C-alpha positions in Angstrom: -66.4 31.9 -67.2 -66.9 35.2 -69.0 -64.5 38.1 -69.2 -65.6 40.6 -66.5 -62.6 43.0 -66.5 -59.0 43.5 -67.7 -56.5 44.6 -65.1 -53.4 46.3 -66.5 -49.9 46.8 -65.2 -48.3 50.1 -66.1 -44.5 50.2 -66.3 -43.3 48.0 -69.1 -46.8 46.8 -70.0 -48.8 49.9 -70.8 -45.9 52.4 -71.1 -42.3 51.9 -72.0 -41.0 53.5 -68.8 -38.4 51.0 -67.8 -35.6 52.8 -69.9 -36.5 56.0 -68.0 -36.2 54.2 -64.7 -32.9 52.6 -65.7 -31.4 55.9 -66.8 -32.4 57.7 -63.6 -31.2 54.9 -61.4 -27.8 54.6 -63.1 -27.2 58.4 -63.1 -28.4 59.1 -59.6 -26.8 56.2 -57.9 -23.5 56.9 -59.6 -23.6 60.5 -58.3 -23.9 59.0 -54.8 -20.9 56.7 -55.2 -22.6 53.5 -56.1 -21.9 51.2 -59.0 -25.2 50.4 -60.7 -25.6 48.6 -64.0 -28.4 47.8 -66.5 -28.4 44.3 -65.1 -29.1 45.7 -61.6 -32.0 47.7 -63.1 -33.4 44.5 -64.7 -33.3 42.8 -61.3 -35.7 45.4 -59.9 -38.2 45.3 -62.8 -41.7 45.1 -61.2 -40.5 45.9 -57.7 -42.3 48.3 -55.4 -40.4 51.5 -54.2 -39.9 50.2 -50.7 -38.1 47.1 -51.8 -36.1 49.0 -54.4 -34.9 51.6 -51.9 -33.5 48.9 -49.7 -31.5 47.5 -52.5 -30.3 51.0 -53.6 -29.3 51.9 -50.1 -27.3 48.7 -49.7 -25.1 49.8 -52.6 -24.5 53.4 -51.6 -21.6 54.3 -49.2 -22.9 54.8 -45.7 -24.0 58.3 -44.8 -24.2 59.5 -48.4 -28.0 60.0 -48.3 -31.0 59.0 -46.2 -33.5 56.5 -47.7 -36.4 58.9 -47.8 -34.4 61.5 -49.6 -33.2 58.9 -52.1 -36.7 57.8 -52.8 -37.9 61.3 -53.2 -35.1 62.3 -55.6 -35.5 59.1 -57.7 -39.3 59.6 -58.0 -39.0 63.3 -58.7 -36.7 62.7 -61.7 -38.7 59.9 -63.1 -42.0 61.8 -62.7 -40.4 64.8 -64.5 -39.4 62.7 -67.4 -42.8 61.0 -67.6 -44.6 64.3 -67.7 -42.5 65.5 -70.6 -43.0 62.4 -72.9 -43.8 58.7 -72.8 -43.8 55.9 -75.3 -46.7 53.4 -75.1 -46.1 49.8 -75.7 -47.1 48.6 -79.2 -50.9 47.8 -79.3 -51.6 48.8 -75.7 -53.6 52.0 -76.3 -55.4 50.4 -79.2 -56.5 47.5 -77.0 -57.6 49.8 -74.2 -59.7 51.8 -76.6 -61.3 48.6 -78.1 -62.1 47.3 -74.6 -63.7 50.7 -73.8 -65.9 50.6 -76.9 -67.1 47.1 -75.9 -67.9 48.1 -72.4 -65.3 45.9 -70.7 -64.1 47.5 -67.5 -60.4 48.1 -67.1 -58.2 48.8 -64.1 -54.7 50.1 -63.9 -52.8 48.3 -61.2 -49.2 49.6 -60.7 -46.4 49.2 -58.1 -45.6 52.9 -58.9 -47.0 55.6 -56.8 -50.0 57.7 -57.7 -47.9 60.7 -58.9 -46.2 58.5 -61.5 -49.5 57.1 -62.7 -51.0 60.6 -63.0 -47.9 61.6 -65.1 -48.5 58.7 -67.5 -52.3 59.2 -67.7 -51.8 62.8 -68.7 -50.8 61.5 -72.1 -53.9 59.4 -72.6 -57.5 60.1 -73.4 -59.6 60.4 -70.2 -61.7 57.6 -68.7 -60.0 54.6 -70.2 -59.6 53.1 -66.7 -62.5 52.6 -64.4 -60.3 51.9 -61.4 -56.7 52.8 -60.5 -54.7 51.0 -57.8 -51.4 52.6 -57.0 -48.4 51.2 -55.1 -48.7 53.7 -52.3 -52.4 52.9 -51.8 -52.0 49.2 -50.8 -50.5 47.6 -47.7 -48.8 44.8 -49.7 -47.4 45.6 -53.1 -46.7 43.1 -56.0 -45.8 40.2 -55.9 -48.5 40.0 -53.2 -52.0 39.5 -54.7 -53.5 42.5 -52.8 -53.1 45.0 -55.7 -55.1 42.9 -58.1 -57.6 41.7 -55.5 -58.2 45.3 -54.6 -58.9 46.2 -58.2 -61.3 43.3 -58.7 -63.1 44.3 -55.5 -63.4 47.9 -56.5 -64.8 46.8 -59.9 -67.1 44.4 -58.2 -65.9 41.4 -60.2 -64.5 38.0 -59.5 -60.7 38.0 -60.2 -61.1 34.5 -61.6 -63.1 36.1 -64.4 -60.4 38.8 -65.1 -57.4 38.9 -67.4 -54.3 40.6 -66.0 -51.8 42.0 -68.5 -48.2 42.1 -67.1 -44.6 42.1 -68.1 -42.6 41.3 -64.9 -42.2 38.2 -62.7 -43.5 40.0 -59.6 -46.6 41.3 -61.4 -47.2 37.9 -63.0 -47.0 36.3 -59.5 -49.4 38.9 -58.1 -52.0 38.3 -60.8 -51.7 34.6 -60.6 -52.0 34.6 -56.8 -55.1 36.7 -57.2 -56.7 34.0 -59.3 -56.7 35.8 -62.6 -55.7 34.6 -66.1 -52.4 36.4 -66.8 -51.3 37.5 -70.3 -47.6 38.2 -70.1 -45.8 40.5 -72.6 -42.1 40.3 -71.5 -39.9 43.1 -72.2 -36.7 42.9 -70.1 -37.2 39.7 -68.2 -38.1 36.3 -69.6 -41.2 34.7 -68.0 -42.0 31.0 -68.5 -45.4 29.7 -69.4 -47.6 28.4 -66.6 -51.2 27.5 -65.6 -53.7 30.1 -66.6 -51.0 32.1 -68.3 -50.2 33.0 -71.9 -46.9 34.5 -72.9 -47.0 36.7 -76.0 -44.6 38.9 -77.9 -46.8 41.9 -78.4 -50.3 43.3 -77.7 -50.6 44.5 -81.3 -52.7 41.5 -82.4 -54.7 41.1 -79.2 -58.4 41.9 -79.4 -61.3 41.8 -76.8 -62.5 38.6 -78.4 -59.1 37.0 -78.0 -59.2 37.9 -74.3 -62.7 36.5 -73.9 -61.5 33.2 -75.6 -58.9 32.8 -72.8 -61.6 32.3 -70.3 -63.9 30.0 -72.3 
């Protein structure tokens, strides 16, 4: 096997957006009468919006807000924050640029909706990603394999010859189910080692050659 492409998660992997999500969740849900803690935020790391809304609504007093309005308000606030400023995870942008120089295709595969992705990408040099798969553009979001299978198909590569970079249990499950080798950089949630999986502390020392070696 040879490395054909690298498929990146966004929240918590490429960009340090989980603290933004946590702040918005805690503040907005508190304003609606719900008790929501940092532990609750961690439990939803890697979840798609549809699944998260169901959990949020279960904690809000009945009649306080409709699900669609809640989702819209949550996303609008996070999007506003991401447009203002983002912090990228250590080593992520450097690895992306190194892969670009060596001609290795990259895809961004996120459970977040396209507007969130666009907000993050506005802070990056253009054309680092050859394909983008957003959470509102698939039928089944992570942990289903569809997002990563879609990215591999659009890149015209075999997912078995791809490396997925993830930080969450749901994203790791998605990449594994798609057949890719998964490099996990946990931030908030511990993820155990497993078949075709490497758990690391940071992307700062990862190079294109190191990713190629995983598939040899």
